[in-house]
C-alpha positions in Angstrom: 68.0 7.9 28.3 67.9 8.0 24.5 66.1 4.7 24.6 63.1 6.5 26.1 62.7 8.5 22.9 62.7 5.3 20.8 60.3 3.6 23.1 58.0 6.7 23.1 58.1 6.9 19.3 57.2 3.2 18.8 54.6 3.4 21.6 53.1 6.4 19.9 52.8 4.6 16.6 51.6 1.3 18.1 49.5 3.2 20.6 48.1 5.6 18.0 46.7 2.7 15.9 45.6 1.0 19.0 43.9 4.0 20.4 42.2 4.9 17.1 41.2 1.2 16.6 40.0 0.7 20.2 38.1 4.0 20.2 36.3 3.1 17.0 35.7 -0.4 18.4 34.5 1.3 21.6 31.9 3.0 19.6 30.6 -0.3 18.4 29.6 -1.0 22.0 27.0 1.7 21.6 25.9 0.1 18.3 25.5 -3.3 19.9 23.8 -1.9 23.0 21.2 0.0 20.9 20.7 -2.6 18.0 20.9 -6.1 19.7 17.4 -7.3 20.4 18.4 -8.3 23.9 21.1 -7.8 26.5 21.6 -11.5 26.5 22.9 -11.4 22.9 25.6 -9.0 24.1 26.4 -11.6 26.9 26.7 -14.4 24.4 29.0 -12.4 22.2 31.2 -11.6 25.2 31.3 -15.2 26.2 32.4 -16.4 22.8 35.1 -13.8 22.4 36.4 -14.7 25.9 36.8 -18.3 24.7 38.5 -17.1 21.5 41.0 -14.9 23.4 42.0 -17.8 25.6 42.3 -20.2 22.6 44.6 -17.8 20.7 47.0 -17.9 23.7 47.0 -21.7 23.6 47.5 -21.9 19.9 50.5 -19.5 19.8 51.9 -21.2 23.0 54.3 -18.3 23.9 56.1 -18.4 20.5 55.6 -14.6 20.0 57.9 -13.8 22.9 60.1 -16.8 21.9 60.6 -15.2 18.5 61.7 -11.9 20.1 64.1 -13.7 22.4 65.8 -16.0 20.0 66.0 -13.4 17.1 67.9 -11.2 19.6 69.8 -13.9 21.4 73.5 -13.1 21.6 76.5 -15.5 21.4 79.9 -15.1 23.1 80.9 -12.5 20.6 77.8 -10.4 21.2 76.4 -11.4 17.8 73.0 -12.9 17.1 73.2 -16.6 17.7 70.5 -17.4 15.1 69.6 -15.6 11.9 66.2 -14.0 11.7 64.9 -16.2 8.9 65.6 -19.5 10.7 63.9 -18.3 13.9 60.9 -16.8 12.0 60.3 -19.8 9.6 60.7 -22.3 12.4 58.1 -20.4 14.5 55.7 -20.1 11.5 55.9 -23.8 10.8 55.4 -24.8 14.5 52.5 -22.5 15.1 50.9 -23.1 11.7 50.9 -26.9 12.3 49.3 -26.6 15.7 46.6 -24.2 14.4 45.8 -26.5 11.4 45.4 -29.5 13.7 43.2 -27.6 16.0 41.0 -26.3 13.1 40.5 -29.7 11.6 39.7 -31.4 14.9 37.3 -28.6 15.9 35.4 -28.9 12.6 35.2 -32.7 12.9 33.9 -32.6 16.5 31.9 -29.3 16.2 28.6 -30.7 17.6 30.1 -32.1 20.9 32.4 -29.1 21.2 29.3 -26.8 21.0 27.6 -28.7 23.8 30.7 -28.5 26.0 31.1 -24.7 25.4 27.4 -24.0 26.1 24.3 -25.6 24.7 22.5 -22.3 24.9 24.8 -20.8 22.2 23.8 -21.5 18.6 26.2 -23.9 16.8 26.8 -21.6 13.8 28.1 -18.9 16.2 30.7 -21.4 17.5 31.7 -22.5 14.0 32.4 -18.9 13.0 34.4 -18.0 16.1 36.6 -21.2 15.6 37.5 -20.1 12.1 38.2 -16.5 13.1 40.4 -17.4 16.1 42.4 -19.9 14.0 43.3 -17.3 11.4 44.0 -14.7 14.1 46.3 -17.2 16.0 48.4 -17.9 12.9 48.6 -14.1 12.0 50.1 -13.4 15.5 53.5 -14.6 14.2 53.9 -12.4 11.1 52.6 -9.5 13.2 55.2 -10.3 15.9 57.8 -10.4 13.1 56.8 -6.9 12.0 57.4 -5.7 15.6 60.7 -7.4 15.7 61.8 -5.8 12.5 60.7 -2.4 13.9 58.1 -1.8 11.3 55.4 -0.2 13.4 53.8 1.7 10.4 52.8 -1.5 8.5 51.7 -3.1 11.8 49.6 -0.1 12.7 48.2 0.2 9.1 47.0 -3.4 9.0 45.4 -3.2 12.4 43.6 0.0 11.3 42.5 -1.6 8.1 41.0 -4.5 10.0 39.1 -2.0 12.3 37.8 0.0 9.4 36.5 -3.1 7.6 35.1 -4.5 10.7 33.2 -1.3 11.6 31.9 -0.8 8.0 30.6 -4.4 7.9 29.0 -4.0 11.3 27.2 -0.9 10.2 26.1 -2.8 7.0 24.7 -5.8 8.8 23.3 -4.1 11.9 22.0 -0.8 10.5 21.6 -0.9 6.7 20.3 -4.5 6.3 17.4 -4.1 8.8 16.4 -0.8 7.0 16.6 -2.5 3.6 14.6 -5.5 4.9 11.8 -3.1 5.7 12.0 -0.9 2.6 13.2 -3.2 -0.1 13.4 -6.8 1.3 14.3 -8.5 -2.0 17.8 -6.9 -1.8 18.7 -8.6 1.4 16.2 -11.3 2.4 18.3 -14.0 0.5 21.1 -13.7 3.0 19.9 -11.6 6.0 17.6 -12.7 8.8 16.6 -10.5 11.7 17.5 -11.2 15.4 20.8 -12.9 14.4 23.0 -9.9 15.4 25.8 -12.0 17.0 26.1 -14.1 13.8 26.6 -11.0 11.7 29.1 -9.5 14.0 31.1 -12.8 13.7 30.7 -12.8 9.9 32.0 -9.2 9.8 34.9 -10.3 11.9 35.7 -13.2 9.5 35.6 -11.1 6.4 37.8 -8.3 7.9 40.2 -10.9 9.1 40.5 -12.6 5.8 41.2 -9.3 4.0 43.7 -8.2 6.6 45.5 -11.6 6.2 45.9 -11.1 2.5 48.2 -8.1 3.3 50.4 -10.3 5.4 51.3 -12.5 2.4 54.6 -10.6 1.9 55.6 -11.6 5.4 54.9 -15.3 4.5 56.6 -15.4 1.1 59.9 -14.4 -0.5 62.1 -16.4 1.7 63.2 -20.0 2.2 61.3 -21.9 4.9 63.7 -23.7 7.2 62.9 -25.8 10.2 65.4 -26.4 12.9 64.2 -29.0 15.4 67.0 -28.2 17.9 66.1 -24.5 17.8 62.4 -25.4 18.2 63.2 -27.4 21.3 65.1 -24.5 22.8 62.3 -22.1 21.9 59.7 -24.5 23.4 61.7 -24.8 26.6 61.7 -21.0 26.8 58.1 -20.4 25.6 56.1 -23.2 27.2 56.3 -21.6 30.7 55.1 -18.5 28.9 52.1 -20.6 27.6 51.2 -21.3 31.2 51.7 -17.6 32.0 49.7 -16.6 29.0 46.8 -19.0 29.8 46.7 -17.8 33.4 47.1 -14.2 32.3 44.3 -14.5 29.8 42.1 -16.2 32.3 42.8 -13.3 34.6 41.2 -11.2 31.9 38.4 -13.5 30.7 37.6 -16.0 33.5 34.8 -13.9 34.7 33.1 -13.8 31.3 33.6 -17.6 30.9 32.5 -18.5 34.4 29.6 -16.1 34.9 26.9 -17.9 32.8 27.7 -21.2 34.5 27.5 -20.1 38.1 25.0 -17.3 38.1 21.9 -18.6 40.0 19.3 -17.5 37.4 20.3 -19.3 34.2 17.7 -17.5 32.2 19.1 -14.1 33.3 22.8 -15.1 33.2 23.6 -13.9 29.7 21.6 -10.7 30.4 23.6 -9.8 33.4 26.8 -10.8 31.6 25.8 -8.4 28.8 25.3 -5.5 31.2 28.7 -6.2 32.9 30.5 -6.6 29.6 29.1 -3.4 28.1 30.3 -1.3 31.1 33.6 -3.2 31.1 34.0 -1.9 27.6 34.2 1.6 29.0 37.3 0.6 31.0 38.9 -0.8 27.8 40.8 2.5 27.4 43.1 1.3 30.1 43.5 -2.1 28.4 44.4 -0.4 25.1 47.0 1.8 26.8 48.6 -1.3 28.4 48.5 -3.2 25.1 50.0 -0.3 23.1 52.8 0.0 25.6 53.3 -3.8 25.5 53.8 -3.8 21.7 56.6 -1.3 21.9 58.0 -2.5 25.3 58.8 -6.2 24.5 61.1 -5.5 21.5 62.5 -2.5 23.5 63.6 -4.6 26.5 65.2 -7.3 24.5 67.0 -4.9 22.2 68.1 -2.8 25.2 69.4 -5.7 27.2 73.1 -5.2 26.4 73.2 -1.4 27.0 74.9 0.0 30.0 71.9 2.1 31.0 69.3 -0.6 30.6 68.0 -0.8 34.2 67.7 3.0 34.3 65.6 2.9 31.1 63.4 0.1 32.6 62.8 2.2 35.7 62.0 5.3 33.7 59.6 3.3 31.5 57.7 2.1 34.6 57.4 5.6 36.0 56.0 7.1 32.9 53.7 4.2 32.3 52.1 4.7 35.7 51.9 8.5 35.3 50.0 8.2 32.1 48.0 5.2 33.2 46.7 7.2 36.2 45.9 10.1 34.0 43.7 7.9 31.9 42.0 6.6 35.0 41.2 10.1 36.2 40.1 11.2 32.7 37.6 8.4 32.4 36.2 8.8 35.9 35.9 12.6 35.8 34.0 12.5 32.4 31.8 9.6 33.1 28.7 11.7 32.7 29.6 11.9 29.0 31.3 8.5 28.5 28.4 6.6 29.9 26.3 7.4 26.8 28.4 5.0 24.8 26.1 2.3 26.3 22.3 2.3 26.4 20.6 3.4 29.6 19.5 -0.2 30.2 23.1 -1.1 30.9 23.8 1.7 33.5 23.4 -0.7 36.4 26.9 -1.9 35.5 28.7 1.4 35.7 30.0 0.9 39.3 32.4 -1.7 38.0 34.3 0.8 35.8 36.7 2.3 38.4 37.4 -1.1 39.9 38.2 -2.7 36.5 40.3 0.2 35.4 42.5 0.2 38.4 42.8 -3.6 38.1 43.9 -3.3 34.5 46.5 -0.7 35.6 47.9 -3.2 38.1 48.1 -5.8 35.3 50.0 -3.3 33.2 52.5 -2.7 36.0 52.8 -6.5 36.4 53.7 -6.8 32.7 56.3 -4.1 33.1 57.8 -6.0 36.0 57.9 -9.2 33.9 61.0 -8.1 32.1 63.3 -9.6 34.8 62.3 -13.2 34.2 62.1 -12.8 30.4 65.6 -11.3 30.2 67.1 -13.9 32.5 65.3 -16.9 30.8 63.5 -17.7 34.1 60.1 -17.6 32.5 58.8 -20.3 34.9 58.4 -17.5 37.5 55.9 -15.7 35.3 53.9 -19.0 35.1 54.0 -19.2 38.9 52.8 -15.7 39.4 50.0 -15.9 36.8 48.8 -19.3 38.2 48.5 -17.7 41.7 46.6 -14.8 40.3 44.4 -17.0 38.1 43.5 -19.4 40.9 42.5 -16.5 43.1 40.4 -14.8 40.4 38.7 -18.0 39.5 38.0 -18.8 43.1 36.5 -15.3 43.9 34.3 -15.5 40.8 33.0 -19.0 41.6 32.3 -18.2 45.2 31.0 -14.7 45.0 29.2 -14.4 41.6 26.2 -16.3 43.0 26.0 -13.7 45.8 27.1 -10.4 44.3 26.7 -10.9 40.6 29.0 -9.0 38.3 30.5 -6.8 41.1 32.3 -10.0 42.2 33.9 -10.1 38.7 35.3 -6.6 39.0 36.7 -7.1 42.5 38.2 -10.5 41.5 40.2 -8.8 38.7 41.3 -6.0 41.0 42.5 -8.3 43.8 44.1 -10.9 41.6 46.1 -8.3 39.5 47.2 -6.5 42.6 48.5 -9.7 44.2 50.6 -10.8 41.2 51.9 -7.3 40.7 53.1 -7.2 44.4 54.6 -10.7 44.4 56.4 -10.1 41.0 57.9 -6.9 42.4 59.4 -8.4 45.5 60.7 -11.6 43.9 62.1 -9.5 40.9 64.0 -7.2 43.2 65.9 -10.2 44.6 66.5 -11.9 41.2 67.0 -8.8 39.0 67.0 -5.6 41.0 65.8 -2.5 39.3 65.8 0.8 41.1 62.3 1.9 40.4 61.4 5.4 41.6 58.9 4.2 44.2 58.7 7.7 45.8 57.5 9.3 42.6 55.2 6.3 41.8 53.7 6.5 45.3 53.2 10.3 45.0 51.2 9.9 41.8 49.1 7.0 43.2 48.4 9.1 46.3 47.6 12.2 44.2 45.3 10.5 41.8 43.4 8.7 44.6 43.0 11.9 46.6 41.7 13.7 43.5 39.2 10.9 42.7 38.1 10.8 46.4 37.5 14.5 46.4 35.4 14.2 43.2 33.3 11.4 44.7 32.8 13.2 48.0 31.8 16.5 46.5 28.4 15.3 45.5 27.1 17.7 42.8 23.6 17.2 41.3 24.2 19.3 38.2 26.0 17.5 35.4 27.8 20.6 34.1 29.0 21.4 37.6 30.4 17.8 37.9 32.2 18.1 34.6 33.7 21.5 35.6 34.9 20.0 38.9 36.3 17.0 37.1 38.1 19.2 34.6 39.7 21.3 37.4 40.9 18.2 39.3 42.2 16.7 36.1 44.2 19.8 35.2 45.7 19.8 38.7 47.1 16.3 38.0 48.3 17.2 34.6 50.0 20.4 35.8 51.8 18.6 38.6 53.0 15.9 36.1 54.2 18.4 33.6 56.0 20.5 36.1 57.6 17.6 38.0 58.3 14.8 35.6 57.0 15.0 32.1 59.3 17.7 30.6 57.8 18.0 27.2 60.2 20.8 26.3 63.2 18.6 27.1 61.7 15.8 24.9 61.4 18.0 21.9 64.6 19.9 22.4 67.6 18.7 20.3 70.0 20.1 22.9 68.5 18.5 25.9 68.3 14.8 26.7 64.7 13.5 26.1 62.8 12.8 29.3 60.2 10.6 27.6 
């Protein structure tokens, strides 16, 4: 059980930076909603970042997880089969080469590429996003190495540095520059033009990314670069199925935002509706950031824990606590929606019904990620590819068929159904291939409790905002009290004499 304390500590650091960063980035949703000259601009920005997220998965082709696996791979004497430097430098060279080739080709064929992506999106937007995603894709490897080396403080510091710079630059371009253009135009009119909000968001992203990357130089220097072709072949054999898994998994997250403008019946309104959906989807990002924070700590944890005698018990405990806290986040957001909704402008409120559906779908995806340990530890990553492809095909099909009928509500339900399906399939197949005694009774209890509390909140229809907040607070405290009394023994965690529960 001592592994739970290590996992909780790393998750707290990774999660702390992620929560702070995502919360601050969340606030930018309000900035965009109130400063963009149209909802369609928000939709265009969402569409571009969806493409970028997908391309980063392609350009890293599963080598992040491959780095963890081969840096921790044991030989017959239970020693590391490969030294860290060889694995890391081989990974850097492989990913760096692919990223460089992509960047050069994208710049050469920028005009036809822009037409393929969407002729309604300005070409300069596409140029900026290509440069940003190329830098980010390469930076994934030194960031993964920091996680492997158990250096969460530097990892978190650099992520927070990026967020701080990104926010400050957003405030500069979207708030200060328009004011200066009115009061003292000579200061900014040589580089600033109105109604180009997305371009300035991308420029802010590029500047912050470049500065952040400078602090990764120590992870790129001070050692001899070595390239082992045989090792790379082994890593590719392990990682390429993860590429398929990653593409399918990312499409699970972004397919709706890529597909929506292409299948929505009213092409003039498509980006507007996508903007409304995306702004409200941002409210549910709190579940995404929780899953991501857990993932950063969990991957190194499972590979490092693999040789321990109590490894399966630790995996089961991690799943239980992930679900307990995930459901608490779901209830917290839903019970305080009367406050949280002000992070977007009133013109976006039509999209609020997607929030509970998206949040629960993201929780299912987080559970699926937890379940993925069995095929990663047994080197049967092709199973992950199969599961993700099944979910991806279902999500894409639902979006294509039902977006023309139900608009962005189809996007929310597609994510919910697809993630639930791959979670369920992965569990049953995993129990046959790598059985783990998950505490299904406790997990079922918390799912039932949270859904009952949420149903009670919805059914007790109160007109007064303060009354709704009071009711939500009472229901939330019921959940927390039961969790603290039954499973989350904080006293045991902090006690030196007792074994830590979390």
